C-alpha positions as CSV (number, residue, x, y, z in Angstrom):
1,M,242.4,18.7,56.7
2,N,242.3,17.7,53.0
3,H,241.8,20.4,50.4
4,K,241.0,19.7,46.7
5,C,243.6,21.7,44.7
6,P,242.1,23.3,41.6
7,N,243.9,22.6,38.4
8,R,245.7,25.4,36.5
9,D,242.8,26.0,34.1
10,E,240.5,26.4,37.1
11,M,242.8,28.8,38.8
12,H,243.2,30.9,35.6
13,R,239.4,30.9,35.3
14,R,239.0,32.2,38.8
15,A,241.6,34.9,38.3
16,R,240.1,36.1,35.0
17,L,236.6,36.2,36.4
18,A,237.7,38.0,39.6
19,A,239.7,40.5,37.6
20,V,236.6,41.3,35.4
21,L,234.5,41.8,38.5
22,A,237.1,43.9,40.2
23,V,237.4,46.1,37.1
24,S,233.7,46.7,37.4
25,V,234.3,47.6,41.1
26,A,236.8,50.2,40.0
27,T,234.3,51.6,37.5
28,I,231.6,52.0,40.2
29,A,234.0,53.3,42.8
30,S,235.6,55.8,40.4
31,H,232.3,57.6,39.6
32,M,232.1,58.4,43.3
33,V,235.3,60.5,43.5
34,S,235.0,64.2,44.0
35,A,237.4,67.0,43.0
36,Q,240.8,67.3,44.7
37,D,241.0,69.6,47.7
38,P,244.0,71.9,46.9
39,N,244.5,72.6,50.6
40,R,245.7,69.1,51.4
41,S,249.1,68.6,53.0
42,K,252.4,68.1,51.1
43,P,252.5,65.2,48.8
44,Y,255.1,63.3,50.8
45,H,256.1,62.4,54.3
46,P,258.1,65.2,55.9
47,T,260.9,63.0,57.2
48,H,260.9,59.8,55.0
49,V,263.0,58.9,51.9
50,L,262.8,55.7,49.9
51,V,266.1,54.8,48.4
52,R,267.0,51.7,46.4
53,F,270.7,50.6,46.2
54,K,272.3,48.6,43.4
55,P,272.9,44.9,44.1
56,Q,276.0,44.0,46.0
57,V,276.6,47.5,47.4
58,S,279.2,47.4,50.1
59,D,278.4,48.4,53.7
60,A,281.0,51.2,53.4
61,S,279.3,52.6,50.3
62,L,275.9,52.3,51.9
63,N,277.0,54.1,55.0
64,A,278.7,56.8,53.0
65,A,275.5,57.4,51.0
66,H,273.4,57.7,54.2
67,Q,276.0,60.1,55.6
68,A,276.0,62.3,52.5
69,A,272.2,62.4,52.6
70,G,272.1,63.2,56.3
71,A,270.0,60.1,57.1
72,V,269.1,59.7,60.8
73,R,268.4,56.0,60.7
74,T,267.0,53.2,58.5
75,L,263.4,52.5,59.3
76,N,262.6,49.5,57.1
77,S,263.8,47.2,54.4
78,Y,261.6,45.2,51.9
79,H,262.4,41.6,51.2
80,I,260.5,41.6,47.9
81,I,262.6,44.5,46.5
82,P,266.3,44.0,47.1
83,G,268.2,47.1,48.1
84,L,265.1,49.2,48.9
85,K,265.3,51.1,52.2
86,L,263.0,53.5,54.0
87,V,265.2,56.1,55.8
88,E,264.5,58.9,58.2
89,V,266.0,62.4,57.6
90,P,265.5,65.6,59.5
91,E,262.3,67.4,58.9
92,G,262.6,69.8,56.0
93,D,265.5,67.9,54.4
94,V,263.6,65.4,52.2
95,E,264.4,67.1,48.9
96,A,268.0,67.7,49.7
97,A,268.4,64.1,50.9
98,V,266.8,62.7,47.7
99,A,269.2,64.8,45.6
100,A,272.2,63.6,47.6
101,Y,271.2,60.0,47.2
102,R,270.7,60.5,43.4
103,Q,274.3,61.7,43.1
104,R,275.6,58.4,44.4
105,P,276.7,55.8,41.7
106,D,275.5,52.9,43.9
107,V,271.9,54.2,44.0
108,L,269.3,53.0,41.6
109,Y,266.7,55.6,42.6
110,A,265.7,57.8,45.5
111,Q,262.4,59.5,46.1
112,P,260.2,61.0,48.8
113,D,257.7,58.8,50.6
114,H,254.8,60.0,48.5
115,I,251.3,60.3,50.0
116,F,248.6,58.7,47.8
117,H,245.2,60.1,48.4
118,L,242.0,58.0,48.7
119,T,239.1,58.4,46.3
120,R,236.2,60.2,47.9
121,L,232.6,59.0,48.3
122,P,229.3,61.0,48.1
123,N,226.9,61.2,51.0
124,E,224.6,58.5,49.8
125,A,227.5,56.0,49.8
126,E,228.5,56.8,53.3
127,T,226.1,54.3,54.8
128,P,226.0,50.7,53.5
129,T,222.2,50.6,53.8
130,A,221.5,52.5,50.6
131,E,218.7,51.1,48.4
132,F,219.6,48.9,45.4
133,D,218.3,51.4,42.9
134,K,221.1,53.8,43.9
135,Q,223.5,51.2,42.6
136,W,222.7,52.1,39.0
137,P,226.1,50.9,37.7
138,L,224.9,47.3,38.5
139,L,221.5,47.7,36.9
140,N,220.4,51.0,35.2
141,R,216.6,51.0,34.7
142,G,216.6,54.7,33.9
143,Q,216.2,55.7,37.6
144,T,217.0,59.3,38.6
145,I,220.2,59.8,40.6
146,Q,220.9,63.2,42.2
147,G,218.4,64.8,39.8
148,Q,219.8,63.2,36.6
149,T,217.8,60.5,34.8
150,G,219.9,57.7,33.7
151,N,220.0,55.9,30.3
152,V,218.5,52.4,30.5
153,N,221.3,49.8,30.3
154,A,224.1,52.3,30.9
155,D,225.5,49.8,33.4
156,I,227.7,46.7,33.7
157,D,224.8,44.2,33.2
158,A,225.5,42.7,36.6
159,N,222.1,41.0,36.6
160,V,223.1,39.1,33.4
161,A,226.5,38.1,34.9
162,W,224.8,36.9,38.1
163,D,223.0,34.2,36.1
164,F,226.4,32.6,35.5
165,W,228.6,33.8,38.4
166,Q,228.0,35.2,41.9
167,G,231.6,35.0,43.1
168,D,233.8,32.4,44.8
169,A,233.6,32.0,48.6
170,D,237.2,30.9,48.6
171,F,238.8,33.5,46.3
172,R,240.7,36.2,48.2
173,V,240.8,39.8,47.2
174,A,243.0,42.2,49.1
175,V,241.5,45.7,49.7
176,I,244.5,48.0,50.2
177,D,242.8,50.9,51.9
178,T,241.9,52.1,55.4
179,G,240.9,48.6,56.4
180,V,237.4,47.0,56.6
181,D,234.7,46.9,59.3
182,Y,234.7,43.1,59.3
183,N,231.9,43.0,61.9
184,H,229.4,44.7,59.5
185,P,226.4,42.4,59.0
186,D,226.5,42.8,55.2
187,L,230.2,42.1,55.0
188,A,231.1,39.7,57.8
189,A,230.4,36.5,55.9
190,N,232.8,37.6,53.1
191,I,235.8,38.5,55.2
192,W,238.9,36.3,55.1
193,T,239.9,34.7,58.4
194,N,243.5,33.4,59.0
195,T,242.7,30.2,60.8
196,G,246.3,29.7,61.7
197,E,246.3,32.8,63.8
198,I,244.8,33.4,67.3
199,P,243.5,36.9,67.4
200,N,244.8,39.6,69.8
201,N,247.4,37.5,71.6
202,G,250.3,39.5,70.4
203,M,252.0,36.5,68.7
204,D,252.7,35.3,65.2
205,D,251.0,32.0,65.7
206,D,251.3,30.7,62.1
207,G,254.9,32.0,61.6
208,N,254.2,34.0,58.5
209,G,256.0,37.1,59.8
210,Y,252.8,39.0,60.8
211,V,251.5,39.3,64.3
212,D,247.8,38.8,64.8
213,D,246.9,39.0,61.1
214,Y,243.5,37.3,61.8
215,H,241.5,39.4,59.4
216,G,244.2,41.0,57.3
217,Y,246.8,43.3,58.7
218,N,247.3,46.9,59.9
219,F,250.5,48.5,58.5
220,L,249.9,51.6,60.5
221,Y,250.0,49.8,63.8
222,D,250.9,51.9,66.8
223,P,250.3,50.6,70.3
224,V,248.8,54.0,71.3
225,E,247.6,55.8,68.2
226,D,246.5,52.7,66.1
227,P,246.4,49.7,68.4
228,I,244.5,47.1,66.4
229,R,246.9,44.8,64.6
230,D,244.6,43.3,62.0
231,G,242.8,45.2,59.2
232,F,239.9,46.8,61.0
233,D,238.7,50.0,59.4
234,Q,238.9,53.2,61.6
235,D,238.2,55.7,58.8
236,G,235.3,54.2,56.7
237,H,236.7,54.4,53.2
238,G,237.8,50.8,52.9
239,T,234.5,49.5,54.2
240,N,232.6,51.5,51.6
241,V,234.9,50.1,48.8
242,T,234.4,46.6,50.2
243,G,230.7,46.9,50.1
244,I,230.9,47.6,46.3
245,I,233.2,44.6,45.8
246,A,231.5,42.0,48.0
247,A,228.6,43.0,50.1
248,V,226.8,39.7,50.7
249,G,224.2,39.1,48.0
250,D,220.7,37.5,48.1
251,N,220.3,38.2,51.8
252,E,217.7,41.0,51.7
253,L,220.1,43.3,53.6
254,G,221.6,46.7,52.5
255,L,223.7,46.8,49.4
256,V,224.7,43.9,47.1
257,G,228.3,43.5,45.9
258,I,229.4,42.6,42.5
259,N,230.6,39.4,44.1
260,W,227.9,37.9,46.3
261,R,230.6,35.7,47.7
262,A,234.3,36.3,48.1
263,K,237.0,36.5,50.8
264,I,238.1,40.0,51.4
265,V,241.5,40.5,53.0
266,P,241.5,43.9,54.7
267,L,245.0,45.6,54.4
268,R,245.1,48.9,56.3
269,A,247.8,51.0,54.7
270,C,245.9,54.3,54.6
271,D,244.1,56.6,57.0
272,A,241.9,59.6,56.5
273,D,244.9,61.7,55.5
274,G,246.0,59.3,52.7
275,C,248.5,56.5,52.1
276,A,252.3,56.7,52.5
277,E,254.0,54.9,49.6
278,S,256.2,53.0,52.1
279,K,253.0,51.5,53.7
280,L,251.5,50.6,50.3
281,V,254.7,48.7,49.4
282,L,254.3,46.7,52.7
283,A,250.7,45.9,51.7
284,V,251.8,44.5,48.3
285,Q,254.6,42.6,50.1
286,Y,251.9,41.0,52.2
287,C,250.0,39.9,49.1
288,I,253.2,38.2,47.9
289,D,253.9,36.6,51.2
290,T,250.4,35.2,51.5
291,N,249.8,34.4,47.8
292,I,246.9,36.8,47.2
293,K,246.3,37.1,43.5
294,L,244.2,40.2,43.3
295,S,244.0,43.6,44.9
296,N,241.8,46.7,44.8
297,N,243.6,50.0,45.0
298,S,241.3,53.0,45.3
299,Y,243.9,55.7,45.7
300,G,246.1,57.8,43.4
301,F,249.0,60.2,43.2
302,C,250.2,62.5,40.4
303,E,253.9,63.0,39.8
304,Q,255.1,64.9,36.8
305,S,258.7,63.8,37.0
306,S,261.0,61.6,34.9
307,T,262.3,60.0,38.1
308,Y,259.0,58.2,38.8
309,P,257.7,55.4,38.9
310,G,259.7,54.0,41.8
311,A,259.1,51.9,44.9
312,L,255.4,51.0,44.4
313,Y,256.0,50.2,40.8
314,D,258.7,47.8,41.8
315,A,256.4,46.2,44.4
316,F,253.6,45.6,41.8
317,K,256.2,44.3,39.4
318,Q,257.5,41.8,42.0
319,A,253.9,40.8,42.7
320,R,253.3,40.1,39.1
321,D,256.5,38.2,38.5
322,Q,256.3,36.1,41.7
323,I,252.7,35.2,42.1
324,G,250.9,36.5,39.0
325,H,249.2,39.2,41.0
326,L,246.7,41.6,39.3
327,A,246.0,45.1,40.7
328,V,242.9,47.1,39.9
329,A,243.2,50.9,40.2
330,G,241.0,53.8,39.4
331,A,242.3,56.0,36.6
332,G,242.0,59.1,38.7
333,N,239.0,61.3,39.0
334,Y,240.2,64.7,39.7
335,I,241.9,67.6,38.2
336,D,243.9,70.2,40.2
337,T,243.8,73.6,38.7
338,Q,244.8,75.4,41.9
339,G,248.4,74.4,42.1
340,G,247.8,71.8,44.8
341,P,250.3,69.1,45.8
342,R,249.2,66.4,43.4
343,H,249.6,68.4,40.2
344,C,247.0,66.6,38.1
345,T,246.6,69.2,35.5
346,T,244.7,67.3,32.8
347,L,242.1,64.6,32.6
348,N,244.3,62.7,30.1
349,N,246.4,60.1,31.8
350,D,248.8,60.0,28.9
351,L,249.7,63.6,29.6
352,S,249.2,63.7,33.4
353,A,250.0,60.2,34.8
354,V,248.1,59.0,37.9
355,W,249.9,56.2,39.8
356,P,249.3,53.3,40.2
357,A,246.8,53.3,37.4
358,S,249.4,54.5,34.9
359,F,251.8,51.6,35.8
360,G,250.0,49.8,33.0
361,E,251.2,52.3,30.4
362,D,254.6,52.4,28.7
363,N,255.5,55.7,30.5
364,E,259.2,55.6,30.7
365,P,262.0,53.7,28.8
366,N,263.3,52.3,32.1
367,N,259.8,51.5,33.4
368,P,257.8,49.6,30.8
369,G,254.1,49.0,31.4
370,L,253.4,46.2,33.8
371,G,250.4,44.7,32.0
372,S,249.2,43.6,35.5
373,V,247.7,46.8,36.6
374,I,244.1,47.3,35.2
375,A,243.1,51.0,35.1
376,V,239.5,52.0,34.9
377,A,237.9,55.4,34.2
378,A,234.5,56.5,35.2
379,T,231.2,57.0,33.3
380,N,228.0,58.6,34.6
381,N,224.5,57.1,34.6
382,Q,224.0,58.5,31.0
383,D,227.0,56.5,29.7
384,R,229.2,59.6,29.3
385,L,232.7,60.1,30.6
386,W,232.3,61.4,34.1
387,A,232.9,65.2,34.1
388,S,235.7,65.0,36.7
389,G,237.1,61.6,35.5
390,S,240.2,60.8,33.6
391,T,240.7,59.3,30.2
392,M,243.4,56.7,29.4
393,T,244.5,55.4,26.1
394,I,243.9,51.7,26.0
395,R,246.6,49.7,24.2
396,G,246.3,46.1,23.3
């Protein structure tokens, strides 16, 4: 089959337009987030540690470091980040293991396997059949939403943009989330299909290293607990996010996405309880391996520590450097005043960083801002900063 290859200017045009549309997606999605529940579980996996070793570390040094940290076994390595390992330690020993690894001269960093939590959606967004007027961020005519009358034109002027652009049926956007219901009638036409893969045959037909990635991939795959290998949504959040990004437009059905046409790649790295950082890194690795230039990331984690950013930062840095990947992330729309596990104590991201949105900032001397992570805060239908939203200093 012959494909016409777009020139560099055309590819840059697509990337810029898709990035602008995805930023609008994050704006809409972020206004839907509710306050953090302080009763959620610990902010990291109870038996996992991510540790990155320096280049050319010897096997003897590596084994000695694992022994000193009490590691049970190595669970995973990441080919996009040299030296990064996911290791298992006894339950309750995560902090001690991290401390032991950090004492080793051949370790670049060690950290818990943080749990990033999904943004949360209101009741009217839980079904993809809501009326268009409820999508006030696209076109605000002054309609009343949850008892509050909006300001006319407090929106993204989607109707103006649609005169010039309705999306690109060939442009892929990775949704790193709980997956996507790719059978939904208002989404199915905009779901990416890997034509080199035969679905559900338990084989890697196209040889890309991923078994049965027919519609994206499931990084939580378990033959008993999570048996679908591609990116089908089993929790609902990713489907809602995808509807905002690319519900089919001009079809007189349900919602309309900012992109009427797109190719959504469902990457299931999260479930209803959140997203392990080790799984998020695998999802970004998939983007690199399959040359996906843009991702939506509707999750966040607060870490008030000089030892972070770590593994996910490195993954997005590799994605930027290797394929020019752009990542869109909500700036974080919650504040935790109850001493909960995420420790977001202020609405100002310069004072209380929210990852991955804050990867775009110059937060640490050893971790300069990436410039490829686009962070977006939320406003309400009266064009005011959303009461539970975050602020972020924008630097040119």
